[in-house]
C-alpha positions as CSV (number, residue, x, y, z in Angstrom):
1,M,-6.3,22.1,-5.4
2,N,-3.8,21.6,-2.6
3,V,-2.4,18.1,-2.0
4,E,-5.1,17.2,0.6
5,A,-7.8,18.3,-1.8
6,Q,-6.3,16.2,-4.5
7,K,-6.3,13.2,-2.2
8,R,-10.0,13.8,-1.5
9,A,-10.8,14.2,-5.1
10,A,-9.1,10.8,-6.0
11,A,-11.0,9.1,-3.1
12,T,-14.3,10.6,-4.2
13,R,-13.8,9.3,-7.7
14,A,-13.0,5.8,-6.4
15,V,-16.2,5.7,-4.4
16,E,-18.1,5.7,-7.8
17,F,-16.8,2.2,-8.3
18,V,-18.3,0.9,-5.1
19,R,-21.6,-1.1,-5.7
20,P,-24.2,-2.5,-3.3
21,G,-23.2,-6.0,-2.1
22,M,-19.5,-5.5,-2.7
23,R,-16.8,-7.0,-0.5
24,L,-14.2,-4.2,-0.2
25,G,-10.6,-4.1,0.9
26,L,-9.9,-0.8,2.7
27,G,-6.4,0.5,2.3
28,T,-4.1,2.4,4.8
29,G,-2.6,5.8,4.7
30,S,-3.6,9.5,4.3
31,T,-5.4,9.1,0.9
32,A,-7.1,5.8,1.8
33,K,-8.3,7.5,5.0
34,H,-10.4,9.8,2.8
35,F,-11.9,6.8,1.0
36,V,-12.8,5.1,4.2
37,E,-14.6,8.2,5.4
38,L,-16.5,8.6,2.2
39,V,-17.6,4.9,2.2
40,G,-18.8,5.4,5.7
41,E,-21.0,8.3,4.6
42,R,-22.6,6.0,1.9
43,V,-23.0,3.2,4.4
44,R,-24.9,5.5,6.8
45,A,-27.0,6.5,3.8
46,G,-28.0,2.9,3.2
47,L,-25.2,1.3,1.1
48,D,-24.9,-2.4,1.8
49,I,-21.2,-3.5,1.7
50,I,-18.8,-5.4,3.9
51,A,-15.1,-4.6,4.2
52,V,-11.7,-6.0,5.3
53,P,-9.2,-3.4,6.7
54,T,-5.5,-3.6,5.9
55,S,-4.3,-2.2,9.3
56,E,-5.4,-1.7,12.8
57,A,-5.6,2.1,12.1
58,T,-7.9,1.5,9.2
59,R,-10.0,-0.9,11.3
60,A,-10.5,1.8,13.9
61,D,-11.5,4.4,11.3
62,A,-13.9,2.0,9.7
63,E,-15.5,1.1,13.0
64,R,-15.9,4.8,13.8
65,Y,-17.6,5.4,10.5
66,G,-19.9,2.5,10.9
67,I,-18.6,0.3,8.1
68,P,-19.4,-3.4,8.6
69,L,-16.2,-5.4,8.8
70,T,-15.2,-9.0,8.1
71,T,-11.9,-10.9,7.8
72,L,-10.2,-12.8,5.0
73,D,-10.9,-16.0,7.0
74,E,-14.6,-15.3,6.8
75,T,-14.5,-13.7,3.4
76,P,-11.4,-14.9,1.5
77,E,-12.4,-13.4,-1.8
78,L,-13.0,-9.6,-2.2
79,D,-14.4,-7.7,-5.2
80,V,-12.1,-4.7,-5.0
81,T,-9.4,-3.1,-2.8
82,V,-8.9,0.7,-2.8
83,D,-5.6,1.8,-1.4
84,G,-3.0,4.6,-1.7
85,A,0.6,4.4,-2.8
86,D,3.9,6.1,-2.1
87,E,4.9,6.0,-5.7
88,I,3.1,4.9,-8.9
89,G,5.4,4.0,-11.8
90,P,5.1,2.8,-15.4
91,G,2.7,-0.2,-15.8
92,L,1.1,0.7,-12.5
93,T,4.1,-0.7,-10.6
94,L,3.9,0.7,-7.0
95,I,5.9,1.3,-3.9
96,K,3.8,1.0,-0.8
97,G,4.5,0.6,2.9
98,G,5.3,4.1,4.0
99,G,2.6,3.7,6.6
100,G,4.0,0.3,7.7
101,A,1.0,-1.9,6.5
102,L,2.6,-3.4,3.3
103,L,2.2,-7.0,4.3
104,R,-1.5,-6.8,5.1
105,E,-2.1,-4.5,2.1
106,K,-0.5,-7.0,-0.3
107,I,-2.5,-9.9,1.2
108,V,-5.8,-8.1,0.9
109,A,-5.0,-6.8,-2.6
110,A,-4.0,-10.3,-3.8
111,A,-7.4,-11.6,-2.4
112,S,-9.3,-9.0,-4.5
113,G,-10.6,-9.3,-8.0
114,R,-9.4,-5.7,-8.6
115,M,-7.1,-3.2,-7.0
116,I,-7.7,0.5,-7.5
117,V,-4.9,2.9,-6.4
118,I,-5.8,6.5,-5.4
119,A,-3.2,9.2,-5.1
120,D,-2.3,12.8,-5.6
121,E,-0.3,13.8,-8.6
122,S,3.0,13.9,-6.7
123,K,3.0,10.1,-6.4
124,A,3.1,9.5,-10.1
125,V,6.8,9.0,-11.2
126,E,8.7,8.0,-14.3
127,T,10.9,5.6,-12.4
128,L,10.3,4.0,-9.0
129,G,12.8,4.4,-6.2
130,R,13.0,8.0,-5.0
131,F,10.7,7.0,-2.1
132,P,12.7,4.5,0.1
133,L,11.5,0.9,-0.5
134,P,10.0,-0.6,2.7
135,I,11.1,-4.2,3.3
136,E,9.3,-5.9,6.2
137,I,11.5,-8.4,8.1
138,A,11.4,-10.7,11.0
139,P,13.2,-9.3,14.0
140,F,15.0,-12.6,14.6
141,G,18.3,-12.6,12.8
142,Y,18.1,-9.0,11.7
143,G,21.9,-8.7,11.0
144,A,21.9,-11.7,8.8
145,T,18.8,-10.7,7.0
146,E,20.1,-7.1,6.4
147,K,23.3,-8.6,4.9
148,A,21.3,-10.9,2.7
149,I,19.1,-8.1,1.5
150,H,22.2,-6.0,0.6
151,S,23.5,-8.9,-1.4
152,A,20.2,-9.5,-3.2
153,I,20.0,-5.8,-4.2
154,A,23.7,-5.6,-5.2
155,G,23.1,-8.4,-7.7
156,L,20.9,-6.0,-9.6
157,Q,21.9,-2.4,-8.8
158,S,23.6,-0.2,-6.2
159,P,22.1,-1.2,-2.8
160,G,22.4,2.3,-1.1
161,P,21.7,2.7,2.7
162,L,19.5,0.1,4.4
163,P,18.4,1.8,7.6
164,L,16.0,0.2,10.0
165,R,12.8,2.3,10.5
166,R,12.6,3.7,14.0
167,T,10.0,5.5,16.0
168,K,10.5,9.1,17.3
169,D,11.9,7.7,20.5
170,G,14.5,5.7,18.7
171,H,13.0,2.2,19.1
172,A,12.5,-0.1,16.1
173,F,9.2,0.6,14.4
174,V,7.0,-2.5,14.8
175,T,4.3,-3.4,12.3
176,D,0.8,-4.8,13.1
177,G,2.3,-8.2,12.5
178,G,5.1,-7.7,14.9
179,H,7.8,-7.2,12.3
180,W,10.4,-4.6,11.6
181,I,10.9,-2.5,8.4
182,I,14.1,-1.7,6.5
183,D,13.7,1.4,4.3
184,A,16.0,0.8,1.3
185,A,17.2,4.2,-0.1
186,L,17.8,3.0,-3.7
187,G,17.3,6.3,-5.6
188,R,15.9,4.5,-8.6
189,I,14.6,1.0,-9.4
190,D,15.2,0.1,-13.1
191,D,13.7,-3.4,-12.9
192,P,11.0,-3.6,-10.2
193,A,9.9,-7.2,-11.1
194,A,13.5,-8.5,-10.8
195,L,14.1,-6.7,-7.5
196,A,10.7,-8.0,-6.2
197,R,11.8,-11.6,-7.0
198,A,15.2,-11.2,-5.5
199,L,13.8,-9.7,-2.2
200,A,11.1,-12.4,-1.9
201,A,13.8,-15.1,-2.0
202,V,15.6,-13.7,1.1
203,P,14.9,-15.7,4.3
204,G,13.7,-13.3,6.9
205,V,11.9,-11.0,4.5
206,M,8.3,-11.2,5.3
207,E,7.2,-8.9,2.4
208,H,8.4,-5.9,0.4
209,G,6.7,-2.8,-0.8
210,L,7.0,-3.4,-4.5
211,F,3.5,-4.1,-5.9
212,V,4.1,-5.5,-9.5
213,G,1.2,-6.7,-11.6
214,I,-1.3,-6.2,-8.8
215,A,-3.0,-2.9,-9.4
216,Q,-5.4,-2.6,-12.4
217,M,-6.3,1.1,-12.1
218,A,-4.9,4.3,-10.7
219,I,-7.0,7.4,-10.0
220,V,-4.6,10.3,-9.8
221,A,-5.8,13.8,-8.9
222,G,-3.8,16.9,-9.7
223,P,-4.4,20.7,-9.8
224,D,-6.2,20.3,-13.1
225,G,-8.5,17.5,-12.1
226,V,-8.7,13.7,-11.9
227,R,-7.3,11.2,-14.5
228,I,-7.6,7.5,-14.6
229,V,-4.7,5.2,-15.7
230,E,-5.5,1.5,-16.4
231,R,-3.2,-1.4,-17.0
């Protein structure tokens, strides 16, 4: 299987965990997009569910596929969220946010009884950090926040470059929540839990892409098939 086929295979397996009457969190990204499409097929075949999207892009996809949507204001407790990841490390620690939806993704996952991660084999790593860690920040006070982030990381490991994510035309990338993203090029993260706590304590950091103790299951598809990892 090529990478796209692996993503599809992981999403297909995840659909098996969807039951009638469920309240679903719908993730964002290329792998989650397959899941949203597959859920839409089941909805059109008669599956009765309701869902909360984690981004405006996912909302548009879900509406196009005919999936009934709600909000966390109307439905504050969800049964399960299915989402992708940029990296899956030991203990189902994750890096997420490559698509820029990390804040909403974490809010929706935290409101869910269970989080299932779907990914192709390339996302499974022995140590997190090769993928740059997204850190969502308020635009106000960017310089002070960037300096504080550098200090917080330096207290644990080498900070590495902290570039601001930009669009193709050179402007700052803006999230659905109106924030900016710093992509911390750390190389490796030896203590994800400690780094998560340090970043969360920085004023101006709205959220970071370390998901620690949130995911309960990962469905990982590779050339030889699909495997399930549980925490």
